[in-house]
N, CA, C and O atoms as a GROMACS GRO file, in nm:
protein
  468
    1MET      N    1  -3.367   0.540  -1.596
    1MET     CA    2  -3.249   0.484  -1.714
    1MET      C    3  -3.335   0.473  -1.835
    1MET      O    4  -3.455   0.454  -1.857
    2THR      N    5  -3.234   0.492  -1.899
    2THR     CA    6  -3.221   0.420  -2.097
    2THR      C    7  -3.137   0.267  -2.036
    2THR      O    8  -3.088   0.232  -1.928
    3CYS      N    9  -3.163   0.176  -2.238
    3CYS     CA   10  -3.098   0.081  -2.220
    3CYS      C   11  -2.978   0.103  -2.223
    3CYS      O   12  -2.905   0.005  -2.206
    4SER      N   13  -2.922   0.220  -2.242
    4SER     CA   14  -2.795   0.275  -2.280
    4SER      C   15  -2.710   0.242  -2.188
    4SER      O   16  -2.617   0.165  -2.164
    5THR      N   17  -2.789   0.344  -2.135
    5THR     CA   18  -2.752   0.344  -1.977
    5THR      C   19  -2.771   0.266  -1.872
    5THR      O   20  -2.736   0.312  -1.763
    6LEU      N   21  -2.822   0.152  -1.878
    6LEU     CA   22  -2.801   0.058  -1.816
    6LEU      C   23  -2.740  -0.062  -1.842
    6LEU      O   24  -2.719  -0.162  -1.775
    7ASN      N   25  -2.722  -0.036  -1.928
    7ASN     CA   26  -2.605  -0.146  -2.010
    7ASN      C   27  -2.440  -0.127  -1.987
    7ASN      O   28  -2.342  -0.199  -1.997
    8THR      N   29  -2.468   0.017  -1.950
    8THR     CA   30  -2.276   0.080  -1.908
    8THR      C   31  -2.269   0.040  -1.827
    8THR      O   32  -2.190  -0.046  -1.788
    9VAL      N   33  -2.381   0.108  -1.757
    9VAL     CA   34  -2.330   0.017  -1.584
    9VAL      C   35  -2.317  -0.067  -1.513
    9VAL      O   36  -2.257  -0.081  -1.406
   10LEU      N   37  -2.415  -0.170  -1.615
   10LEU     CA   38  -2.390  -0.360  -1.599
   10LEU      C   39  -2.253  -0.394  -1.690
   10LEU      O   40  -2.189  -0.495  -1.716
   11ALA      N   41  -2.245  -0.277  -1.717
   11ALA     CA   42  -2.077  -0.290  -1.806
   11ALA      C   43  -1.966  -0.262  -1.682
   11ALA      O   44  -1.896  -0.359  -1.654
   12SER      N   45  -1.947  -0.160  -1.619
   12SER     CA   46  -1.852  -0.096  -1.602
   12SER      C   47  -1.849  -0.094  -1.460
   12SER      O   48  -1.731  -0.092  -1.425
   13VAL      N   49  -1.953  -0.094  -1.330
   13VAL     CA   50  -1.986  -0.142  -1.301
   13VAL      C   51  -1.829  -0.276  -1.224
   13VAL      O   52  -1.728  -0.227  -1.172
   14PRO      N   53  -1.843  -0.390  -1.234
   14PRO     CA   54  -1.795  -0.482  -1.247
   14PRO      C   55  -1.662  -0.491  -1.261
   14PRO      O   56  -1.601  -0.578  -1.200
   15ARG      N   57  -1.608  -0.416  -1.330
   15ARG     CA   58  -1.485  -0.400  -1.342
   15ARG      C   59  -1.397  -0.306  -1.223
   15ARG      O   60  -1.299  -0.338  -1.155
   16MET      N   61  -1.486  -0.154  -1.228
   16MET     CA   62  -1.493  -0.098  -1.093
   16MET      C   63  -1.438  -0.195  -0.956
   16MET      O   64  -1.353  -0.184  -0.868
   17LEU      N   65  -1.541  -0.297  -0.998
   17LEU     CA   66  -1.524  -0.360  -0.829
   17LEU      C   67  -1.376  -0.480  -0.879
   17LEU      O   68  -1.284  -0.542  -0.825
   18CYS      N   69  -1.426  -0.460  -0.992
   18CYS     CA   70  -1.242  -0.583  -0.990
   18CYS      C   71  -1.130  -0.501  -0.942
   18CYS      O   72  -1.052  -0.578  -0.886
   19GLY      N   73  -1.087  -0.379  -0.938
   19GLY     CA   74  -1.005  -0.293  -0.925
   19GLY      C   75  -0.988  -0.310  -0.830
   19GLY      O   76  -0.877  -0.352  -0.796
   20MET      N   77  -1.113  -0.280  -0.714
   20MET     CA   78  -1.118  -0.253  -0.619
   20MET      C   79  -1.074  -0.381  -0.537
   20MET      O   80  -1.041  -0.374  -0.418
   21ALA      N   81  -1.076  -0.473  -0.593
   21ALA     CA   82  -1.061  -0.634  -0.561
   21ALA      C   83  -0.870  -0.605  -0.533
   21ALA      O   84  -0.804  -0.609  -0.429
   22GLU      N   85  -0.831  -0.578  -0.672
   22GLU     CA   86  -0.677  -0.584  -0.655
   22GLU      C   87  -0.669  -0.499  -0.586
   22GLU      O   88  -0.549  -0.518  -0.565
   23ASN      N   89  -0.690  -0.418  -0.529
   23ASN     CA   90  -0.630  -0.288  -0.449
   23ASN      C   91  -0.637  -0.307  -0.309
   23ASN      O   92  -0.579  -0.243  -0.221
   24GLY      N   93  -0.756  -0.455  -0.295
   24GLY     CA   94  -0.749  -0.458  -0.088
   24GLY      C   95  -0.878  -0.383  -0.146
   24GLY      O   96  -0.864  -0.288  -0.069
   25GLN      N   97  -0.962  -0.358  -0.199
   25GLN     CA   98  -1.046  -0.293  -0.104
   25GLN      C   99  -1.203  -0.300  -0.119
   25GLN      O  100  -1.276  -0.211  -0.077
   26ALA      N  101  -1.260  -0.445  -0.197
   26ALA     CA  102  -1.317  -0.544  -0.224
   26ALA      C  103  -1.272  -0.678  -0.169
   26ALA      O  104  -1.166  -0.711  -0.116
   27PHE      N  105  -1.376  -0.742  -0.195
   27PHE     CA  106  -1.328  -0.883  -0.185
   27PHE      C  107  -1.300  -0.988  -0.321
   27PHE      O  108  -1.385  -1.020  -0.405
   28MET      N  109  -1.189  -1.020  -0.319
   28MET     CA  110  -1.120  -1.102  -0.442
   28MET      C  111  -1.182  -1.158  -0.464
   28MET      O  112  -1.137  -1.251  -0.530
   29ILE      N  113  -1.350  -1.167  -0.436
   29ILE     CA  114  -1.388  -1.288  -0.575
   29ILE      C  115  -1.424  -1.267  -0.642
   29ILE      O  116  -1.456  -1.341  -0.735
   30MET      N  117  -1.449  -1.086  -0.629
   30MET     CA  118  -1.554  -1.017  -0.761
   30MET      C  119  -1.412  -1.013  -0.876
   30MET      O  120  -1.401  -1.065  -0.987
   31CYS      N  121  -1.356  -0.965  -0.830
   31CYS     CA  122  -1.243  -0.978  -0.950
   31CYS      C  123  -1.118  -1.167  -1.015
   31CYS      O  124  -0.999  -1.184  -1.039
   32LYS      N  125  -1.291  -1.297  -1.019
   32LYS     CA  126  -1.238  -1.375  -1.054
   32LYS      C  127  -1.303  -1.406  -1.223
   32LYS      O  128  -1.425  -1.412  -1.237
   33GLN      N  129  -1.227  -1.419  -1.323
   33GLN     CA  130  -1.235  -1.377  -1.425
   33GLN      C  131  -1.295  -1.484  -1.529
   33GLN      O  132  -1.249  -1.598  -1.526
   34HIS      N  133  -1.400  -1.449  -1.625
   34HIS     CA  134  -1.349  -1.582  -1.681
   34HIS      C  135  -1.301  -1.587  -1.761
   34HIS      O  136  -1.254  -1.494  -1.826
   35PRO      N  137  -1.295  -1.770  -1.798
   35PRO     CA  138  -1.186  -1.867  -1.877
   35PRO      C  139  -1.102  -1.771  -2.002
   35PRO      O  140  -0.989  -1.726  -2.019
   36ARG      N  141  -1.289  -1.770  -2.105
   36ARG     CA  142  -1.336  -1.759  -2.246
   36ARG      C  143  -1.374  -1.589  -2.228
   36ARG      O  144  -1.496  -1.581  -2.247
   37PHE      N  145  -1.348  -1.526  -2.214
   37PHE     CA  146  -1.369  -1.356  -2.228
   37PHE      C  147  -1.376  -1.283  -2.144
   37PHE      O  148  -1.462  -1.195  -2.134
   38ASN      N  149  -1.278  -1.309  -2.058
   38ASN     CA  150  -1.180  -1.206  -1.962
   38ASN      C  151  -1.303  -1.156  -1.872
   38ASN      O  152  -1.227  -1.106  -1.789
   39THR      N  153  -1.382  -1.139  -1.838
   39THR     CA  154  -1.474  -1.073  -1.759
   39THR      C  155  -1.513  -1.110  -1.613
   39THR      O  156  -1.558  -1.209  -1.555
   40PRO      N  157  -1.482  -1.004  -1.585
   40PRO     CA  158  -1.532  -1.091  -1.405
   40PRO      C  159  -1.652  -1.120  -1.360
   40PRO      O  160  -1.693  -1.060  -1.260
   41TRP      N  161  -1.728  -1.209  -1.420
   41TRP     CA  162  -1.840  -1.271  -1.363
   41TRP      C  163  -1.919  -1.241  -1.243
   41TRP      O  164  -2.037  -1.209  -1.231
   42ILE      N  165  -1.815  -1.261  -1.149
   42ILE     CA  166  -1.884  -1.283  -0.993
   42ILE      C  167  -1.958  -1.128  -0.976
   42ILE      O  168  -2.071  -1.104  -0.935
   43GLY      N  169  -1.834  -1.016  -1.032
   43GLY     CA  170  -1.916  -0.890  -1.015
   43GLY      C  171  -2.023  -0.867  -1.122
   43GLY      O  172  -2.065  -0.751  -1.124
   44ILE      N  173  -2.066  -0.930  -1.191
   44ILE     CA  174  -2.185  -0.918  -1.288
   44ILE      C  175  -2.243  -0.983  -1.191
   44ILE      O  176  -2.310  -0.922  -1.107
   45LEU      N  177  -2.233  -1.076  -1.189
   45LEU     CA  178  -2.399  -1.094  -1.030
   45LEU      C  179  -2.372  -1.107  -0.958
   45LEU      O  180  -2.377  -1.218  -0.905
   46PHE      N  181  -2.340  -1.037  -0.923
   46PHE     CA  182  -2.332  -0.976  -0.765
   46PHE      C  183  -2.393  -0.840  -0.796
   46PHE      O  184  -2.478  -0.807  -0.714
   47LEU      N  185  -2.367  -0.742  -0.908
   47LEU     CA  186  -2.438  -0.665  -0.992
   47LEU      C  187  -2.591  -0.641  -0.994
   47LEU      O  188  -2.677  -0.560  -0.958
   48ALA      N  189  -2.574  -0.761  -1.057
   48ALA     CA  190  -2.716  -0.794  -1.118
   48ALA      C  191  -2.797  -0.849  -1.039
   48ALA      O  192  -2.909  -0.841  -1.088
   49THR      N  193  -2.798  -0.901  -0.941
   49THR     CA  194  -2.922  -0.930  -0.816
   49THR      C  195  -2.891  -0.862  -0.726
   49THR      O  196  -2.922  -0.908  -0.616
   50ILE      N  197  -2.831  -0.746  -0.726
   50ILE     CA  198  -2.856  -0.636  -0.569
   50ILE      C  199  -2.966  -0.502  -0.717
   50ILE      O  200  -3.067  -0.445  -0.676
   51VAL      N  201  -2.922  -0.481  -0.852
   51VAL     CA  202  -3.022  -0.474  -0.918
   51VAL      C  203  -3.196  -0.521  -0.881
   51VAL      O  204  -3.297  -0.453  -0.865
   52ALA      N  205  -3.167  -0.690  -0.877
   52ALA     CA  206  -3.287  -0.710  -0.957
   52ALA      C  207  -3.374  -0.712  -0.842
   52ALA      O  208  -3.496  -0.700  -0.837
   53ILE      N  209  -3.246  -0.737  -0.706
   53ILE     CA  210  -3.355  -0.740  -0.551
   53ILE      C  211  -3.447  -0.623  -0.527
   53ILE      O  212  -3.514  -0.637  -0.425
   54PRO      N  213  -3.469  -0.503  -0.599
   54PRO     CA  214  -3.510  -0.344  -0.590
   54PRO      C  215  -3.626  -0.368  -0.680
   54PRO      O  216  -3.724  -0.296  -0.663
   55PHE      N  217  -3.630  -0.467  -0.784
   55PHE     CA  218  -3.790  -0.528  -0.884
   55PHE      C  219  -3.827  -0.569  -0.875
   55PHE      O  220  -3.930  -0.564  -0.943
   56LEU      N  221  -3.811  -0.675  -0.784
   56LEU     CA  222  -3.834  -0.829  -0.739
   56LEU      C  223  -3.909  -0.755  -0.607
   56LEU      O  224  -3.974  -0.856  -0.584
   57LEU      N  225  -3.949  -0.672  -0.514
   57LEU     CA  226  -3.978  -0.652  -0.396
   57LEU      C  227  -4.034  -0.500  -0.356
   57LEU      O  228  -4.085  -0.454  -0.254
   58VAL      N  229  -3.993  -0.436  -0.514
   58VAL     CA  230  -4.152  -0.305  -0.443
   58VAL      C  231  -4.193  -0.289  -0.589
   58VAL      O  232  -4.110  -0.311  -0.677
   59ASP      N  233  -4.345  -0.242  -0.623
   59ASP     CA  234  -4.386  -0.213  -0.602
   59ASP      C  235  -4.372  -0.143  -0.749
   59ASP      O  236  -4.284  -0.057  -0.745
   60PRO      N  237  -4.431  -0.154  -0.876
   60PRO     CA  238  -4.334  -0.120  -1.007
   60PRO      C  239  -4.405   0.015  -1.006
   60PRO      O  240  -4.406   0.052  -1.124
   61ASP      N  241  -4.463   0.102  -0.933
   61ASP     CA  242  -4.514   0.241  -0.975
   61ASP      C  243  -4.416   0.342  -0.875
   61ASP      O  244  -4.409   0.464  -0.892
   62HIS      N  245  -4.326   0.251  -0.746
   62HIS     CA  246  -4.266   0.303  -0.661
   62HIS      C  247  -4.089   0.262  -0.752
   62HIS      O  248  -3.994   0.264  -0.674
   63ILE      N  249  -4.059   0.232  -0.884
   63ILE     CA  250  -3.948   0.244  -0.904
   63ILE      C  251  -3.952   0.350  -1.022
   63ILE      O  252  -3.843   0.355  -1.079
   64ILE      N  253  -4.024   0.416  -1.063
   64ILE     CA  254  -3.990   0.518  -1.082
   64ILE      C  255  -3.882   0.697  -0.998
   64ILE      O  256  -3.820   0.796  -1.034
   65VAL      N  257  -3.930   0.626  -0.878
   65VAL     CA  258  -3.888   0.685  -0.787
   65VAL      C  259  -3.770   0.681  -0.704
   65VAL      O  260  -3.716   0.764  -0.633
   66LEU      N  261  -3.730   0.485  -0.751
   66LEU     CA  262  -3.567   0.470  -0.731
   66LEU      C  263  -3.481   0.532  -0.779
   66LEU      O  264  -3.377   0.572  -0.727
   67LEU      N  265  -3.546   0.552  -0.959
   67LEU     CA  266  -3.478   0.538  -1.071
   67LEU      C  267  -3.448   0.701  -1.090
   67LEU      O  268  -3.358   0.754  -1.156
   68ILE      N  269  -3.563   0.768  -1.005
   68ILE     CA  270  -3.529   0.931  -0.993
   68ILE      C  271  -3.389   0.924  -0.906
   68ILE      O  272  -3.281   0.975  -0.936
   69GLY      N  273  -3.416   0.857  -0.809
   69GLY     CA  274  -3.320   0.915  -0.698
   69GLY      C  275  -3.179   0.879  -0.725
   69GLY      O  276  -3.080   0.944  -0.694
   70ALA      N  277  -3.188   0.715  -0.814
   70ALA     CA  278  -3.048   0.668  -0.861
   70ALA      C  279  -2.983   0.762  -0.945
   70ALA      O  280  -2.866   0.787  -0.916
   71SER      N  281  -3.038   0.824  -1.054
   71SER     CA  282  -3.010   0.936  -1.169
   71SER      C  283  -2.986   1.109  -1.052
   71SER      O  284  -2.942   1.212  -1.101
   72THR      N  285  -3.006   1.104  -0.978
   72THR     CA  286  -2.976   1.258  -0.872
   72THR      C  287  -2.842   1.206  -0.814
   72THR      O  288  -2.743   1.276  -0.834
   73SER      N  289  -2.826   1.076  -0.735
   73SER     CA  290  -2.698   1.019  -0.699
   73SER      C  291  -2.521   0.999  -0.802
   73SER      O  292  -2.404   0.997  -0.762
   74TRP      N  293  -2.575   0.988  -0.922
   74TRP     CA  294  -2.540   0.961  -1.034
   74TRP      C  295  -2.469   1.113  -1.074
   74TRP      O  296  -2.353   1.150  -1.091
   75LEU      N  297  -2.552   1.156  -1.077
   75LEU     CA  298  -2.517   1.377  -1.074
   75LEU      C  299  -2.429   1.393  -0.974
   75LEU      O  300  -2.310   1.366  -0.987
   76LEU      N  301  -2.483   1.440  -0.865
   76LEU     CA  302  -2.429   1.438  -0.767
   76LEU      C  303  -2.295   1.393  -0.743
   76LEU      O  304  -2.219   1.465  -0.678
   77ALA      N  305  -2.258   1.281  -0.788
   77ALA     CA  306  -2.155   1.230  -0.776
   77ALA      C  307  -2.055   1.313  -0.859
   77ALA      O  308  -1.941   1.354  -0.837
   78TYR      N  309  -2.136   1.324  -0.960
   78TYR     CA  310  -2.018   1.331  -1.114
   78TYR      C  311  -2.015   1.499  -1.032
   78TYR      O  312  -1.903   1.518  -0.984
   79ILE      N  313  -2.082   1.582  -1.015
   79ILE     CA  314  -2.061   1.714  -1.019
   79ILE      C  315  -1.945   1.715  -0.864
   79ILE      O  316  -1.856   1.800  -0.850
   80VAL      N  317  -1.961   1.653  -0.808
   80VAL     CA  318  -1.850   1.626  -0.679
   80VAL      C  319  -1.694   1.615  -0.723
   80VAL      O  320  -1.589   1.653  -0.671
   81ALA      N  321  -1.726   1.542  -0.846
   81ALA     CA  322  -1.605   1.490  -0.904
   81ALA      C  323  -1.514   1.602  -0.984
   81ALA      O  324  -1.395   1.628  -1.001
   82HIS      N  325  -1.657   1.659  -1.027
   82HIS     CA  326  -1.569   1.821  -1.112
   82HIS      C  327  -1.529   1.918  -1.026
   82HIS      O  328  -1.443   2.004  -1.046
   83ILE      N  329  -1.598   1.899  -0.927
   83ILE     CA  330  -1.612   2.070  -0.843
   83ILE      C  331  -1.408   2.011  -0.710
   83ILE      O  332  -1.326   2.073  -0.642
   84ASN      N  333  -1.431   1.884  -0.746
   84ASN     CA  334  -1.270   1.818  -0.607
   84ASN      C  335  -1.157   1.865  -0.766
   84ASN      O  336  -1.058   1.932  -0.738
   85VAL      N  337  -1.179   1.828  -0.930
   85VAL     CA  338  -1.047   1.844  -1.012
   85VAL      C  339  -1.063   2.005  -0.963
   85VAL      O  340  -0.998   2.052  -0.869
   86ILE      N  341  -1.201   2.116  -1.077
   86ILE     CA  342  -1.104   2.251  -1.001
   86ILE      C  343  -1.042   2.352  -0.909
   86ILE      O  344  -0.986   2.461  -0.917
   87VAL      N  345  -1.098   2.220  -0.772
   87VAL     CA  346  -1.023   2.306  -0.598
   87VAL      C  347  -0.893   2.252  -0.650
   87VAL      O  348  -0.798   2.331  -0.649
   88LEU      N  349  -0.870   2.109  -0.702
   88LEU     CA  350  -0.677   2.125  -0.665
   88LEU      C  351  -0.677   2.165  -0.803
   88LEU      O  352  -0.603   2.090  -0.867
   89ARG      N  353  -0.718   2.231  -0.857
   89ARG     CA  354  -0.656   2.305  -0.995
   89ARG      C  355  -0.619   2.425  -0.890
   89ARG      O  356  -0.507   2.457  -0.852
   90ILE      N  357  -0.697   2.461  -0.866
   90ILE     CA  358  -0.645   2.632  -0.752
   90ILE      C  359  -0.639   2.618  -0.683
   90ILE      O  360  -0.694   2.706  -0.616
   91ARG      N  361  -0.548   2.452  -0.559
   91ARG     CA  362  -0.502   2.501  -0.486
   91ARG      C  363  -0.409   2.440  -0.523
   91ARG      O  364  -0.321   2.478  -0.446
   92LYS      N  365  -0.319   2.295  -0.659
   92LYS     CA  366  -0.182   2.326  -0.675
   92LYS      C  367  -0.200   2.321  -0.778
   92LYS      O  368  -0.240   2.222  -0.839
   93PRO      N  369  -0.154   2.505  -0.854
   93PRO     CA  370  -0.189   2.565  -0.990
   93PRO      C  371  -0.031   2.396  -1.060
   93PRO      O  372  -0.034   2.323  -1.159
   94ASN      N  373   0.071   2.405  -0.946
   94ASN     CA  374   0.207   2.344  -1.051
   94ASN      C  375   0.190   2.231  -0.992
   94ASN      O  376   0.074   2.268  -0.979
   95HIS      N  377   0.191   2.168  -0.963
   95HIS     CA  378   0.130   2.007  -0.955
   95HIS      C  379   0.171   1.955  -1.044
   95HIS      O  380   0.165   2.043  -1.130
   96ALA      N  381   0.219   1.852  -1.098
   96ALA     CA  382   0.269   1.784  -1.173
   96ALA      C  383   0.168   1.671  -1.235
   96ALA      O  384   0.150   1.568  -1.170
   97ARG      N  385   0.102   1.690  -1.355
   97ARG     CA  386  -0.029   1.638  -1.462
   97ARG      C  387   0.067   1.549  -1.543
   97ARG      O  388   0.184   1.577  -1.568
   98PRO      N  389   0.015   1.462  -1.572
   98PRO     CA  390   0.044   1.405  -1.704
   98PRO      C  391  -0.026   1.519  -1.802
   98PRO      O  392   0.045   1.558  -1.894
   99TYR      N  393  -0.184   1.586  -1.789
   99TYR     CA  394  -0.186   1.635  -1.897
   99TYR      C  395  -0.206   1.788  -1.827
   99TYR      O  396  -0.182   1.800  -1.707
  100ARG      N  397  -0.244   1.890  -1.897
  100ARG     CA  398  -0.287   1.995  -1.828
  100ARG      C  399  -0.406   2.091  -1.981
  100ARG      O  400  -0.389   2.099  -2.103
  101THR      N  401  -0.521   2.144  -1.886
  101THR     CA  402  -0.600   2.216  -2.032
  101THR      C  403  -0.572   2.324  -2.020
  101THR      O  404  -0.550   2.403  -1.927
  102PRO      N  405  -0.575   2.325  -2.232
  102PRO     CA  406  -0.554   2.531  -2.197
  102PRO      C  407  -0.614   2.622  -2.190
  102PRO      O  408  -0.710   2.641  -2.265
  103LEU      N  409  -0.598   2.658  -2.149
  103LEU     CA  410  -0.676   2.811  -2.065
  103LEU      C  411  -0.847   2.761  -1.942
  103LEU      O  412  -0.967   2.786  -1.954
  104PHE      N  413  -0.772   2.692  -1.848
  104PHE     CA  414  -0.813   2.609  -1.789
  104PHE      C  415  -0.933   2.729  -1.737
  104PHE      O  416  -1.052   2.745  -1.761
  105ARG      N  417  -0.817   2.810  -1.642
  105ARG     CA  418  -0.946   2.905  -1.559
  105ARG      C  419  -1.028   3.043  -1.660
  105ARG      O  420  -1.122   3.102  -1.606
  106PHE      N  421  -0.990   3.082  -1.788
  106PHE     CA  422  -1.144   3.078  -1.918
  106PHE      C  423  -1.246   3.048  -1.912
  106PHE      O  424  -1.360   3.093  -1.897
  107ARG      N  425  -1.167   2.918  -1.935
  107ARG     CA  426  -1.253   2.824  -2.043
  107ARG      C  427  -1.399   2.852  -1.906
  107ARG      O  428  -1.502   2.920  -1.910
  108SER      N  429  -1.327   2.742  -1.775
  108SER     CA  430  -1.437   2.733  -1.641
  108SER      C  431  -1.558   2.859  -1.622
  108SER      O  432  -1.673   2.853  -1.578
  109SER      N  433  -1.460   2.999  -1.688
  109SER     CA  434  -1.568   3.033  -1.595
  109SER      C  435  -1.635   3.118  -1.715
  109SER      O  436  -1.692   3.220  -1.676
  110SER      N  437  -1.637   3.098  -1.843
  110SER     CA  438  -1.664   3.129  -1.988
  110SER      C  439  -1.812   3.064  -1.983
  110SER      O  440  -1.928   3.103  -2.000
  111ALA      N  441  -1.739   2.932  -1.948
  111ALA     CA  442  -1.874   2.823  -1.962
  111ALA      C  443  -1.976   2.848  -1.826
  111ALA      O  444  -2.098   2.851  -1.846
  112SER      N  445  -1.924   2.864  -1.693
  112SER     CA  446  -2.028   2.895  -1.660
  112SER      C  447  -2.148   3.061  -1.637
  112SER      O  448  -2.247   3.083  -1.567
  113SER      N  449  -2.075   3.137  -1.731
  113SER     CA  450  -2.135   3.239  -1.726
  113SER      C  451  -2.220   3.217  -1.868
  113SER      O  452  -2.333   3.265  -1.871
  114VAL      N  453  -2.169   3.141  -1.996
  114VAL     CA  454  -2.316   3.060  -2.097
  114VAL      C  455  -2.370   3.008  -2.011
  114VAL      O  456  -2.449   3.098  -1.982
  115TRP      N  457  -2.394   2.914  -1.932
  115TRP     CA  458  -2.487   2.801  -1.854
  115TRP      C  459  -2.607   2.931  -1.798
  115TRP      O  460  -2.723   2.937  -1.840
  116TYR      N  461  -2.541   3.035  -1.688
  116TYR     CA  462  -2.598   3.109  -1.650
  116TYR      C  463  -2.699   3.204  -1.760
  116TYR      O  464  -2.814   3.220  -1.718
  117VAL      N  465  -2.677   3.245  -1.849
  117VAL     CA  466  -2.710   3.285  -1.960
  117VAL      C  467  -2.819   3.176  -1.988
  117VAL      O  468  -2.882   3.178  -2.094
   0.00000   0.00000   0.00000
């Protein structure tokens, strides 16, 4: 992982935890905001602790395996999310959406063709 990727994760995941807490899917303490910066500081501390534990307990040579596993899991999550969108657009083509991609079927099939070439 590069520093920018790590920074993005550390900035976005606590906000996701805060949103989940507002929906009742996580503990409400995760949404406690800092009075000056308006950031979910408990979520940031929680995530930093969870990220730091493997680095403190694991041999540095094994951290590469953890990073590769994390990157692969992240990629698989994106692939599943995109497949879900494609399947829903095909199964429910007339479903009300706030935005429709122009030439959806043509773009997806042509992009797949180009990728395989």
